Each structure stands twice: as C-alpha cells, then as structure tokens.
C-alpha positions as CSV (number, residue, x, y, z in Angstrom):
1,M,0.0,0.0,0.0
2,G,2.9,2.4,0.9
3,W,4.5,1.7,-2.5
4,F,1.2,2.4,-4.3
5,V,0.7,5.8,-2.6
6,R,4.3,6.8,-3.3
7,R,4.0,5.7,-6.9
8,R,0.7,7.6,-7.3
9,K,2.2,10.8,-5.8
10,A,5.2,10.4,-8.2
11,L,2.9,10.1,-11.2
12,R,0.9,13.2,-10.2
13,A,4.2,15.2,-9.7
14,R,5.4,14.1,-13.1
15,A,2.1,15.1,-14.8
16,R,2.3,18.5,-13.1
17,R,5.9,19.0,-14.1
18,A,5.0,18.2,-17.7
19,A,2.0,20.6,-17.5
20,L,4.3,23.4,-16.1
21,L,6.7,22.9,-18.9
22,L,3.9,23.3,-21.5
23,M,2.6,26.4,-19.7
24,L,6.1,28.0,-20.0
25,L,5.9,27.6,-23.8
26,P,3.4,30.2,-25.0
27,V,2.3,28.4,-28.1
28,I,2.7,24.8,-29.0
29,T,2.0,23.5,-32.5
30,A,0.1,20.2,-32.5
31,G,0.5,18.2,-35.6
32,S,-0.3,14.6,-36.7
33,A,0.1,12.9,-40.0
34,N,-3.1,10.9,-39.4
35,A,-5.5,13.8,-38.9
36,A,-6.9,15.8,-41.8
37,P,-6.8,19.6,-41.5
38,E,-10.6,20.1,-41.4
39,G,-13.0,22.2,-39.3
40,R,-11.3,25.5,-40.0
41,Q,-13.0,28.3,-38.1
42,G,-10.8,31.1,-39.3
43,G,-10.8,32.4,-35.7
44,G,-9.8,30.8,-32.5
45,A,-11.6,28.2,-30.5
46,S,-11.1,26.9,-27.0
47,V,-11.6,23.7,-25.0
48,V,-11.7,23.6,-21.2
49,F,-11.4,20.4,-19.2
50,I,-13.1,21.5,-16.1
51,N,-11.9,20.4,-12.6
52,V,-15.0,18.8,-11.3
53,G,-13.3,16.3,-9.1
54,K,-13.8,12.6,-9.8
55,A,-16.3,13.5,-12.6
56,D,-16.4,14.8,-16.2
57,S,-17.2,18.1,-17.8
58,V,-15.7,19.7,-20.8
59,L,-16.5,23.1,-22.3
60,L,-16.0,24.1,-25.9
61,R,-16.2,27.6,-27.3
62,V,-16.6,27.9,-31.0
63,D,-17.7,31.0,-32.9
64,N,-19.3,32.6,-29.8
65,K,-21.2,29.3,-29.2
66,A,-20.7,27.2,-26.0
67,F,-21.1,23.4,-25.8
68,L,-20.7,21.3,-22.7
69,I,-19.9,17.6,-22.7
70,D,-21.2,16.2,-19.4
71,A,-22.1,18.3,-16.3
72,G,-20.0,16.7,-13.5
73,G,-21.6,15.5,-10.3
74,K,-24.0,17.1,-7.9
75,A,-21.3,18.0,-5.4
76,S,-19.1,19.6,-8.1
77,A,-21.8,21.9,-9.5
78,P,-20.2,25.0,-7.9
79,A,-16.9,24.3,-9.6
80,L,-18.7,23.8,-13.0
81,L,-20.6,27.1,-12.7
82,A,-17.4,28.9,-11.6
83,A,-15.6,27.7,-14.7
84,L,-18.5,28.8,-16.9
85,S,-18.4,32.2,-15.3
86,A,-14.6,32.5,-15.8
87,M,-15.1,31.8,-19.5
88,G,-18.0,34.3,-19.7
89,V,-20.6,31.7,-20.7
90,E,-24.1,32.9,-20.4
91,R,-25.8,30.2,-22.5
92,I,-25.1,26.6,-23.4
93,D,-26.0,26.0,-27.1
94,G,-25.7,22.2,-26.7
95,L,-25.3,19.9,-23.7
96,F,-24.0,16.4,-24.5
97,L,-24.5,13.7,-21.8
98,T,-22.3,10.8,-22.5
99,H,-24.1,8.3,-20.3
100,T,-26.3,8.0,-17.2
101,H,-23.9,7.8,-14.3
102,S,-24.2,10.5,-11.6
103,D,-20.6,11.8,-12.0
104,H,-21.6,12.9,-15.5
105,I,-25.2,14.1,-15.1
106,G,-25.4,15.1,-11.4
107,G,-24.7,18.7,-12.2
108,V,-27.5,19.1,-14.7
109,K,-30.1,20.5,-12.2
110,A,-27.7,23.3,-11.0
111,L,-26.6,24.0,-14.6
112,V,-30.1,24.5,-16.0
113,G,-31.0,26.6,-13.0
114,A,-28.1,29.0,-13.7
115,V,-27.8,29.3,-17.5
116,P,-30.2,28.6,-20.4
117,V,-29.5,25.3,-22.1
118,E,-30.8,25.3,-25.7
119,R,-30.7,21.6,-26.4
120,L,-29.7,18.3,-24.8
121,Y,-28.0,15.6,-26.8
122,F,-27.5,11.9,-25.8
123,A,-27.1,8.5,-27.4
124,G,-30.2,6.5,-28.3
125,I,-28.3,3.4,-27.0
126,S,-28.5,3.3,-23.2
127,L,-29.4,1.1,-20.3
128,P,-33.1,1.8,-19.4
129,N,-34.5,2.4,-16.0
130,A,-36.7,-0.2,-14.1
131,K,-39.7,0.8,-16.2
132,G,-37.8,0.3,-19.5
133,E,-37.6,4.1,-20.1
134,H,-34.6,6.0,-21.5
135,K,-33.1,7.7,-18.4
136,L,-31.7,10.7,-20.3
137,R,-34.9,11.2,-22.2
138,K,-36.7,11.3,-18.8
139,L,-34.1,13.8,-17.6
140,A,-34.7,16.0,-20.6
141,E,-38.4,15.9,-20.0
142,K,-38.0,16.7,-16.3
143,H,-36.1,19.9,-17.0
144,N,-38.2,20.8,-20.1
145,L,-35.2,20.6,-22.4
146,P,-35.5,20.0,-26.1
147,Y,-33.4,16.9,-26.9
148,T,-31.9,14.9,-29.8
149,Q,-31.0,11.2,-29.6
150,L,-27.9,10.5,-31.5
151,K,-26.4,7.5,-33.2
152,A,-23.1,6.7,-34.8
153,G,-22.5,8.7,-37.9
154,D,-24.6,11.7,-36.8
155,R,-23.2,15.2,-36.9
156,V,-24.1,18.2,-34.8
157,E,-23.1,21.6,-36.2
158,A,-21.0,23.7,-33.9
159,G,-20.5,26.8,-36.0
160,G,-17.6,28.0,-37.9
161,N,-17.4,25.0,-40.2
162,A,-16.9,22.7,-37.2
163,A,-19.2,19.8,-36.2
164,F,-19.3,17.1,-33.7
165,T,-19.2,13.6,-35.2
166,V,-20.7,10.8,-33.3
167,L,-18.5,7.7,-33.3
168,G,-20.2,5.6,-30.7
169,P,-21.8,3.7,-29.1
170,L,-22.3,1.1,-31.8
171,V,-24.0,-1.7,-29.8
172,L,-25.8,-1.9,-26.5
173,D,-23.8,-3.2,-23.6
174,E,-26.3,-4.7,-21.2
175,E,-23.7,-5.0,-18.3
176,D,-22.3,-1.5,-17.8
177,D,-23.5,1.8,-19.1
178,N,-19.9,3.0,-19.2
179,D,-19.7,1.0,-22.4
180,N,-22.7,2.8,-23.9
181,S,-20.8,6.1,-23.7
182,L,-21.4,8.7,-26.3
183,V,-18.1,9.1,-28.2
184,L,-17.6,12.4,-30.0
185,S,-14.9,13.8,-32.3
186,I,-14.5,17.4,-33.4
187,A,-11.9,19.2,-35.5
188,L,-11.1,22.7,-34.4
189,N,-8.9,24.5,-36.9
190,G,-7.5,21.2,-38.0
191,R,-6.8,19.8,-34.5
192,V,-8.9,16.8,-33.7
193,F,-10.3,16.3,-30.2
194,L,-11.8,12.9,-29.1
195,F,-14.2,12.7,-26.1
196,T,-14.8,9.2,-24.8
197,G,-17.0,9.6,-21.7
198,D,-16.3,6.5,-19.5
199,M,-15.8,4.1,-22.4
200,Q,-13.9,1.0,-21.3
201,F,-12.3,-2.0,-23.1
202,P,-15.5,-3.5,-24.6
203,E,-16.7,-0.3,-26.3
204,E,-13.1,0.5,-27.4
205,A,-13.0,-2.9,-29.1
206,T,-16.3,-2.4,-31.0
207,L,-15.0,0.9,-32.4
208,L,-11.7,-0.5,-33.4
209,E,-13.2,-3.7,-34.9
210,S,-15.7,-1.5,-36.9
211,G,-12.8,0.3,-38.5
212,T,-13.8,3.7,-37.0
213,D,-11.1,6.3,-37.3
214,V,-10.3,7.4,-33.8
215,T,-7.1,9.3,-34.5
216,A,-6.9,12.6,-32.6
217,H,-4.4,15.2,-31.4
218,V,-6.1,15.5,-28.0
219,L,-7.8,12.6,-26.1
220,K,-10.1,13.0,-23.2
221,V,-9.1,9.7,-21.5
222,G,-11.9,7.3,-20.8
223,N,-13.2,6.4,-17.3
224,H,-10.9,8.8,-15.4
225,G,-7.7,7.0,-16.3
226,N,-8.8,3.7,-14.6
227,P,-7.1,0.5,-15.7
228,D,-10.3,-0.9,-17.2
229,A,-10.0,1.6,-20.1
230,T,-7.5,3.0,-22.6
231,S,-6.0,-0.3,-23.9
232,I,-2.6,-0.2,-25.5
233,R,-4.3,-1.0,-28.8
234,F,-6.8,1.9,-28.5
235,A,-4.1,4.4,-27.3
236,A,-2.0,3.5,-30.3
237,A,-5.0,3.9,-32.7
238,V,-5.7,7.4,-31.3
239,S,-2.0,8.3,-31.0
240,P,-2.7,11.6,-29.2
241,E,-0.2,14.4,-28.6
242,Y,-2.1,15.5,-25.5
243,A,-4.2,13.4,-23.1
244,V,-6.4,14.7,-20.3
245,I,-7.6,12.7,-17.4
246,S,-10.6,14.1,-15.4
247,T,-10.4,12.9,-11.8
248,D,-9.6,13.5,-8.2
249,T,-7.2,10.8,-7.1
250,E,-8.0,11.2,-3.4
251,E,-11.6,10.3,-4.2
252,A,-10.7,7.8,-6.9
253,P,-7.3,6.2,-5.9
254,H,-7.3,3.8,-8.8
255,S,-7.5,6.5,-11.5
256,V,-4.4,7.9,-13.3
257,N,-3.2,4.3,-13.4
258,D,0.4,3.4,-14.2
259,I,-0.7,1.1,-17.1
260,V,-2.8,3.8,-18.6
261,I,0.0,6.4,-18.4
262,A,2.4,3.9,-20.0
263,N,-0.1,3.1,-22.8
264,L,-0.5,6.8,-23.6
265,F,3.3,7.4,-24.0
266,P,4.6,9.7,-25.6
267,A,1.5,11.9,-25.2
268,R,1.7,14.7,-22.7
269,V,-0.7,13.8,-19.9
270,F,-2.7,16.3,-17.8
271,V,-4.8,15.6,-14.8
272,T,-7.6,18.1,-14.0
273,E,-7.1,17.9,-10.2
274,G,-3.9,19.8,-10.5
275,Y,-5.6,23.0,-11.8
276,A,-7.8,25.5,-10.1
277,L,-10.8,25.5,-12.4
278,G,-9.5,23.4,-15.2
279,I,-7.1,23.0,-18.1
280,R,-7.7,25.4,-21.0
281,M,-6.6,24.7,-24.5
282,D,-6.8,27.5,-27.0
283,I,-6.6,26.7,-30.7
284,S,-5.5,29.5,-33.0
285,G,-6.9,30.1,-36.5
286,E,-3.6,28.6,-37.7
287,G,-4.1,25.5,-35.7
288,R,-1.7,26.1,-32.8
289,I,-2.6,24.8,-29.4
290,S,-1.7,26.8,-26.3
291,V,-2.2,25.3,-22.8
292,S,-2.9,27.2,-19.7
293,E,-4.6,27.0,-16.3
294,L,-8.2,28.4,-16.0
295,L,-8.3,30.7,-13.0
296,E,-11.0,32.6,-11.3
297,P,-11.2,36.1,-12.7
C-alpha cells in the first residue's frame, strides 16, 4: 500500500511538471500525420477540461457558441458554474451527456437553473430504467429541455465549419452503461479532439473492430484513467499528442493508473485535479494549441 501511494504521488508530480513545462511555452503546435486539417474556423476556439473532481465536464467555445460535454456531479456543480463564469458563458448551445452515471449528469439541475440550455444531446443506445424508459430522455423531460437522440454517424453543427461527429456507441452493452458512452470527435482549426466519456475496453473494441477512425491530437481519456479503459491498442490507434484525465485521485485512488499512463506514452498527460478551475486549450486560427490553467477572474 505504501508503494502504491508513493507511486501515485510520483505520477501526479510528473504530470504536473509536464504541464508546467507546457505552460512555459506560450504556443505549441500540434501536428499529426493521421488527422486531416478540417474544421477550420478562421478564428480561435477553446476547450476547457473543467476540474469537477472525480467527474467529467468539458466546455467548448466555437464561434461565440458554447457546448458542454457532461455536467459533472452534484457536489461539483459549484466548480462547474465557476468555470463557466470564468469563461464568460451565459448560455449553453448544446449539452451532450455521454451516459447515465451521476458523475456525468449530477450537475444538470444546477446547470439549467443557472444558465439557459438550448438543447440536450445523448445516445439512443443506453441502459433503461426499471420501467424500461430511457433515463436521459426522462431527464430532458423533467427539465423541459429540447433533446436529440444520437447514433453513430450523426453530426451536430458547432458553428464556424466545425461539427461534432458521433463515433459511438455502436451496440448496447447490457452489463455496464460506461460501455454505452457517447463518443464524440470534433476538428477545431484542423486539430482533432476525441471525447470518450467512460468508455472501457468492450466499447473500445467495438469501435476498433468496426474500422472507426479514432485518431486525434487531444484525447479525453476514458473512465478517469482507470485501468479498465485505454487499452494499448486503443491508445496506439488514437496516437494523441495530449491526453487529459478528469479525476480526483483522493476520491478515486485507482484513477491515473500506471498502465494507462504507459499506454499513452509519448503523449503529454494532464490531470484536472492539479488545476484551479481546469485545463484550458486555445486553438488559434492557424491550428496552434496553447495550454494554460483556467483561473477565477
């Protein structure tokens, strides 16, 4: 147990040192031979991986529009709202919920009570409640939110020639809703971001076996960096330059796992717990990515 704690602390220190090095470099060009230069906005765009503890929430700003992927947990709602305020967000044009677990949807009530949410998006494939009803559809109805159920191959326009592309889920996993996670890809000024929710090995395998292109410059690591996700095969297929793990290792001691970090090498790995409000990535019109810490104004 002592070794595990020391090793986890060393990993966290290494991730923070890497993040500090990147922050000292004002602009870093992200490039990959596997990703096509599409989704050009002409202006800048930004992605913020919000520090919502052992939970998930990512904000995207594109052409004066704001999109949120997951809403964190109930307890982390104040952190979510603080990050939105720091980014000047007064409206959410689209809220994507990757799956039904409370650390991804628990902040919805606080969110819709604070800012208007124009539309809710979620996968049609999902484990139902005890009455056989779609849990996220019921959530949308509860909060009077217009909604769209998505399937693989669908696109959601994000403005500025950018669009979210739905990659998964492809099949229903009847054992674990993590493996029914909505998987999204978006190109911002030619730099591809891949968002995987809590996807684990089974859903990773269905995507890879289907021939789905998962290459990306930036990967939101699945299931908080736990060892049941981000196989070496999947990590190699994505081949990211940056990888972000959303977690709090005090609350989730098995996250930011050694094996996951090794599988992601040589990507630069960031962990949200090390940043005040979150990790901000700005993408210039020329496709350069700059990394900084989101702070309270």
